[in-house]
DSSP file (Angstrom, degrees, kcal/mol; ACC not computed):
  #  RESIDUE AA STRUCTURE BP1 BP2  ACC     N-H-->O    O-->H-N    N-H-->O    O-->H-N    TCO  KAPPA ALPHA  PHI   PSI    X-CA   Y-CA   Z-CA
    1    1 A M              0   0    0      0, 0.0     3,-0.1     0, 0.0    34,-0.1   0.000 360.0 360.0 360.0 153.7 -213.6  -29.2   27.4
    2    2 A A        -     0   0    0      1,-0.2    34,-0.3    33,-0.0     3,-0.1  -0.229 360.0 -74.8 -79.7 169.0 -211.4  -31.3   25.1
    3    3 A D        -     0   0    0      1,-0.1    30,-0.2    32,-0.1    -1,-0.2  -0.292  63.0 -87.7 -61.4 149.4 -207.6  -31.7   25.4
    4    4 A C    >   -     0   0    0     28,-2.7     3,-1.5     1,-0.1     4,-0.2  -0.332  26.6-130.7 -61.4 141.2 -205.6  -28.8   24.3
    5    5 A E  T 3  S+     0   0    0      1,-0.3     3,-0.2     2,-0.1    -1,-0.1   0.593 105.4  59.2 -68.8 -12.4 -204.7  -28.6   20.6
    6    6 A C  T >> S+     0   0    0      1,-0.2     4,-1.1     2,-0.1     3,-1.0   0.375  70.9 107.0-100.1   0.2 -201.1  -28.0   21.5
    7    7 A L  G X4 S+     0   0    0     -3,-1.5     3,-0.8     1,-0.2    -1,-0.2   0.886  73.8  56.4 -49.8 -47.0 -200.5  -31.2   23.6
    8    8 A G  G 34 S+     0   0    0      1,-0.3    -1,-0.2    -3,-0.2    -2,-0.1   0.834 120.1  27.6 -59.0 -35.3 -198.3  -32.9   21.1
    9    9 A G  G <4 S+     0   0    0     -3,-1.0     2,-0.5     4,-0.0    -1,-0.3   0.331  88.7 118.9-109.5   5.6 -195.7  -30.1   20.8
   10   10 A C    <X  -     0   0    0     -4,-1.1     4,-2.2    -3,-0.8     6,-0.1  -0.614  48.1-160.7 -79.8 119.0 -196.0  -28.6   24.3
   11   11 A I  T  4>S+     0   0    0     -2,-0.5     5,-3.2     1,-0.2     6,-0.5   0.817  92.2  53.1 -72.0 -26.1 -192.7  -28.8   26.2
   12   12 A F  T >45S+     0   0    0      3,-0.2     3,-1.6     4,-0.2     5,-0.2   0.963 111.1  44.2 -68.6 -50.5 -194.6  -28.3   29.5
   13   13 A F  T 345S+     0   0    0      1,-0.3    -2,-0.2     2,-0.1    -1,-0.2   0.872 114.8  50.4 -58.6 -40.2 -197.0  -31.1   28.9
   14   14 A N  T 3<5S-     0   0    0     -4,-2.2    -1,-0.3    -7,-0.1    -2,-0.2   0.164 113.2-114.9 -89.9  17.0 -194.3  -33.4   27.6
   15   15 A D  T < 5S+     0   0    0     -3,-1.6    -3,-0.2     1,-0.1    -2,-0.1   0.862  77.1 127.7  57.8  43.2 -192.0  -32.8   30.6
   16   16 A K      < +     0   0    0     -5,-3.2     2,-0.3    -6,-0.1    -4,-0.2   0.145  42.5  98.0-112.8  15.3 -189.2  -31.1   28.6
   17   17 A M  S >  S-     0   0    0     -6,-0.5     3,-0.5    -5,-0.2     2,-0.1  -0.786  74.5-116.9-104.4 149.5 -188.9  -27.9   30.7
   18   18 A G  T 3  S+     0   0    0     -2,-0.3    -2,-0.1     1,-0.2    -3,-0.0  -0.478  93.4  19.9 -75.3 154.4 -186.3  -27.3   33.3
   19   19 A N  T 3  S-     0   0    0      1,-0.2    -1,-0.2    -2,-0.1     0, 0.0   0.872  80.2-165.8  58.8  42.9 -187.4  -26.8   36.9
   20   20 A M    <   -     0   0    0     -3,-0.5    -1,-0.2     1,-0.1    -8,-0.0  -0.411  24.2-113.4 -61.2 132.7 -190.9  -28.5   36.5
   21   21 A P    >   -     0   0    0      0, 0.0     3,-1.6     0, 0.0     4,-0.2  -0.282  17.2-118.9 -65.0 152.4 -193.0  -27.6   39.6
   22   22 A S  T 3  S+     0   0    0      1,-0.3     3,-0.4     2,-0.1     4,-0.1   0.706 115.3  56.6 -66.3 -20.8 -194.0  -30.5   41.9
   23   23 A I  T >> S+     0   0    0      1,-0.2     4,-2.3     2,-0.1     3,-0.7   0.212  70.8 116.9 -99.0  19.4 -197.6  -29.7   41.1
   24   24 A A  H <> S+     0   0    0     -3,-1.6     4,-2.8     1,-0.3    -1,-0.2   0.818  71.2  55.1 -51.9 -38.5 -197.1  -30.2   37.3
   25   25 A S  H 3> S+     0   0    0     -3,-0.4     4,-1.9     2,-0.2    -1,-0.3   0.883 109.2  48.2 -67.2 -35.8 -199.5  -33.1   37.1
   26   26 A I  H <> S+     0   0    0     -3,-0.7     4,-2.5     2,-0.2    -2,-0.2   0.925 112.5  49.2 -70.6 -43.7 -202.2  -31.0   38.7
   27   27 A M  H  X>S+     0   0    0     -4,-2.3     4,-3.3     1,-0.2     5,-0.6   0.899 108.6  53.5 -57.2 -42.5 -201.5  -28.1   36.2
   28   28 A K  I  X>S+     0   0    0     -4,-2.8     5,-1.6     1,-0.2     4,-1.2   0.927 110.3  46.0 -61.2 -45.3 -201.6  -30.4   33.4
   29   29 A Q  I  <5S+     0   0    0     -4,-1.9     4,-0.2     3,-0.2     5,-0.2   0.909 118.4  43.1 -61.8 -43.7 -205.0  -31.6   34.3
   30   30 A N  I  <>S+     0   0    0     -4,-2.5     5,-1.7     3,-0.2    -2,-0.2   0.893 130.6  19.8 -71.8 -41.4 -206.3  -28.1   34.9
   31   31 A Y  I  <5S+     0   0    0     -4,-3.3    -3,-0.2     3,-0.2     8,-0.2   0.880 130.9  36.1 -99.4 -45.9 -204.8  -26.3   31.9
   32   32 A C  I  <<S+     0   0    0     -4,-1.2   -28,-2.7    -5,-0.6    -3,-0.2   0.794 128.6  27.9 -81.1 -29.1 -204.0  -29.1   29.3
   33   33 A K  T   <S+     0   0    0     -5,-1.6    -1,-0.2    -4,-0.2    -4,-0.2   0.542 133.6  22.5-110.4 -14.3 -206.8  -31.5   29.8
   34   34 A T  T   5S+     0   0    0     -6,-0.4     2,-0.3    -5,-0.2    -3,-0.2   0.777 126.8   5.0-121.6 -58.7 -209.6  -29.2   31.1
   35   35 A N    > < +     0   0    0     -5,-1.7     3,-1.2    -6,-0.1    -2,-0.1  -0.717  50.7 170.5-144.2  85.4 -209.4  -25.5   30.3
   36   36 A N  G >   +     0   0    0     -2,-0.3     3,-1.7   -34,-0.3     6,-0.2   0.656  68.3  81.3 -72.6 -11.3 -206.6  -24.4   28.0
   37   37 A S  G 3  S+     0   0    0      1,-0.3    -1,-0.2     5,-0.1    -6,-0.1   0.747  93.0  49.1 -65.9 -18.6 -208.0  -20.9   27.7
   38   38 A G  G <  S+     0   0    0     -3,-1.2     2,-0.4    -7,-0.1    -1,-0.3   0.400  86.4 110.6 -95.7   3.2 -206.5  -19.9   31.0
   39   39 A C    <>  -     0   0    0     -3,-1.7     4,-2.5    -8,-0.2    21,-0.2  -0.636  61.4-148.2 -81.7 124.6 -203.0  -21.4   30.1
   40   40 A A  H  > S+     0   0    0     19,-2.9     4,-1.9    -2,-0.4     5,-0.2   0.895  99.5  53.6 -58.4 -39.7 -200.4  -18.7   29.6
   41   41 A R  H  > S+     0   0    0      1,-0.2     4,-2.5     2,-0.2    -1,-0.2   0.926 110.2  47.1 -58.8 -46.9 -198.6  -20.8   27.1
   42   42 A Y  H  > S+     0   0    0      1,-0.2     4,-3.1     2,-0.2     5,-0.2   0.865 108.0  56.7 -61.5 -40.5 -201.9  -21.1   25.0
   43   43 A M  H  X S+     0   0    0     -4,-2.5     4,-1.8     2,-0.2    -1,-0.2   0.919 111.0  42.3 -59.2 -46.0 -202.6  -17.4   25.3
   44   44 A V  H  X>S+     0   0    0     -4,-1.9     4,-3.2     2,-0.2     5,-0.8   0.900 113.3  53.0 -68.5 -42.2 -199.3  -16.5   23.8
   45   45 A F  H  X5S+     0   0    0     -4,-2.5     4,-1.6     1,-0.2    -2,-0.2   0.944 112.9  44.1 -58.2 -48.3 -199.6  -19.3   21.1
   46   46 A K  H  <5S+     0   0    0     -4,-3.1    -1,-0.2     1,-0.2    -2,-0.2   0.884 120.5  40.3 -64.7 -37.6 -203.0  -18.0   20.1
   47   47 A A  H  <5S+     0   0    0     -4,-1.8    -2,-0.2    -5,-0.2    -1,-0.2   0.867 136.8   7.0 -78.4 -40.5 -202.0  -14.4   20.1
   48   48 A L  H  <5S-     0   0    0     -4,-3.2    -3,-0.2     1,-0.2    -2,-0.2   0.542 105.3-100.5-127.6 -12.9 -198.6  -14.5   18.5
   49   49 A G    ><< -     0   0    0     -4,-1.6     3,-1.6    -5,-0.8     4,-0.3  -0.183  41.5 -71.9 103.1 158.0 -197.8  -18.0   17.3
   50   50 A K  G >  S+     0   0    0      1,-0.3     3,-1.2     2,-0.2    -1,-0.1   0.797 123.9  61.6 -61.8 -31.8 -195.9  -21.0   18.6
   51   51 A E  G 3  S+     0   0    0      1,-0.2    -1,-0.3    -3,-0.2    -2,-0.1   0.662  99.9  56.0 -71.9 -12.1 -192.4  -19.4   18.0
   52   52 A K  G <  S+     0   0    0     -3,-1.6    -1,-0.2    -8,-0.1    -2,-0.2   0.487  79.5 104.1 -96.7  -4.2 -193.2  -16.6   20.4
   53   53 A V  S <  S-     0   0    0     -3,-1.2   -12,-0.1    -4,-0.3    12,-0.0  -0.698  74.7-127.6 -82.4 114.0 -194.0  -19.0   23.4
   54   54 A P    >   -     0   0    0      0, 0.0     3,-1.3     0, 0.0    -2,-0.1  -0.283   8.5-127.4 -58.9 144.1 -191.0  -18.8   25.8
   55   55 A G  T 3  S+     0   0    0      1,-0.2   -37,-0.1   -44,-0.0    -2,-0.0   0.709 109.0  48.2 -62.1 -22.1 -189.4  -22.1   26.8
   56   56 A D  T 3  S+     0   0    0    -39,-0.1     2,-0.6     2,-0.1    -1,-0.2   0.283  80.2 118.0-106.0  12.5 -189.7  -21.1   30.4
   57   57 A L    <   -     0   0    0     -3,-1.3   -45,-0.1     2,-0.0   -16,-0.1  -0.679  50.7-154.5 -84.6 119.6 -193.3  -19.9   30.5
   58   58 A F    >   -     0   0    0     -2,-0.6     3,-1.9     1,-0.1   -18,-0.1  -0.609  26.5-111.9 -90.2 153.6 -195.4  -22.0   32.8
   59   59 A P  T 3  S+     0   0    0      0, 0.0   -19,-2.9     0, 0.0    -1,-0.1   0.756 115.1  54.0 -55.9 -29.7 -199.2  -22.3   32.3
   60   60 A N  T 3  S+     0   0    0    -21,-0.2     2,-1.1     1,-0.2     3,-0.3   0.364  81.7  94.8 -93.3   3.8 -200.0  -20.4   35.5
   61   61 A N    <>  +     0   0    0     -3,-1.9     4,-1.7     1,-0.2     3,-0.2  -0.437  40.5 149.5 -95.5  63.5 -197.9  -17.4   34.5
   62   62 A V  H  >  +     0   0    0     -2,-1.1     4,-2.4     1,-0.2    -1,-0.2   0.792  66.5  57.9 -67.1 -32.2 -200.6  -15.3   32.9
   63   63 A E  H  > S+     0   0    0     -3,-0.3     4,-1.8     2,-0.2    -1,-0.2   0.921 107.1  47.5 -64.8 -42.2 -199.1  -12.0   33.8
   64   64 A K  H  > S+     0   0    0      2,-0.2     4,-2.2    -3,-0.2    -2,-0.2   0.870 110.7  53.2 -59.2 -42.2 -196.0  -12.8   32.0
   65   65 A A  H  X S+     0   0    0     -4,-1.7     4,-2.6     1,-0.2     5,-0.2   0.923 106.5  51.9 -63.4 -44.6 -198.1  -13.9   29.0
   66   66 A K  H  X S+     0   0    0     -4,-2.4     4,-2.5     1,-0.2    -1,-0.2   0.901 109.9  50.2 -56.6 -43.0 -200.0  -10.6   29.0
   67   67 A Q  H  X S+     0   0    0     -4,-1.8     4,-1.8     2,-0.2    -1,-0.2   0.900 111.0  48.0 -67.2 -40.2 -196.7   -8.7   28.9
   68   68 A I  H  X S+     0   0    0     -4,-2.2     4,-1.2     1,-0.2    -2,-0.2   0.928 113.2  47.8 -65.9 -42.8 -195.3  -10.8   26.0
   69   69 A I  H  < S+     0   0    0     -4,-2.6     3,-0.3     1,-0.2    -2,-0.2   0.888 109.3  53.5 -67.2 -37.6 -198.5  -10.4   24.1
   70   70 A A  H  < S+     0   0    0     -4,-2.5    -1,-0.2     1,-0.2    -2,-0.2   0.870 109.8  48.5 -63.6 -35.3 -198.5   -6.6   24.7
   71   71 A K  H  <        0   0    0     -4,-1.8    -1,-0.2    -5,-0.2    -2,-0.2   0.715 360.0 360.0 -76.7 -19.0 -194.9   -6.4   23.3
   72   72 A G     <        0   0    0     -4,-1.2    -3,-0.2    -3,-0.3    -2,-0.1   0.437 360.0 360.0  76.0 360.0 -196.0   -8.4   20.3
């Protein structure tokens, strides 16, 4: 799969989030460079738009993403 379409503006991918996990590089490879469909940030982006993606949402936090999407 190709790179995520959001790479240029993604604060996670561009290391602009606080408390970046030590496994961030692995997460970037798995979510940003391989399979963005499983990325919580991408899920919210596709469902609600960029402005609804919280600044503290990590790619692996799918449950939180589902809650955000359900609330609209």
